[in-house]
C-alpha positions, 0 to 999 in steps of 0.5 A: 942366114945366108945373105946371098939367097936372101939378096937374091931373093930381094932382087928377083922380086923387088918388082913384086912388092912395094919397095918399102915392104922390101926392107921388111922383107929382108929382116924378116928373112935374116931371121929365118933358117935356111929351110925357111928362106928356101921355102918362101923364095919356092912361093910363086908371088903374082906379077903386078903387069900380069894383073894389069892386063887381066885387070884391063880385059877382064876387069869389068867383070871382076876377075881381077879382084878375085885373083887376089882373094877378093871374091866380094868386091870381084862379085860386085864388080861383076854383077854392076859390069865393073860399076858401069865402068868407073869401077873398072877404070880407078881399079885399072891405076890401083891394081899394081898396088893392090898385087903388090900387097897382096903378095906381101900379104901372102909373103907374111902369111908363108914365114908363121 
């Protein structure tokens, strides 16, 4: 596969994935056809910084968890007002990593 396209993808999305997953992404993309790589590069991955802002502003309503596809946890967070604020506070420290894990799962789902 075209290594320039892979390098560009890695450089432009490195902040959206956990660093240890980047090598797996590189290997996966190297085994793809050019068309598959182009399709993967069109995926809109969630910005962890944006999710942190969403978590700060609307996290007590569970919006952050719902945006990551965790609707059950988001609903629980909503009805408990962020676990009386405790769950909301903990998620402020976890949401960026959760977003990067979500992005990696999204990547894996689109390479099948």
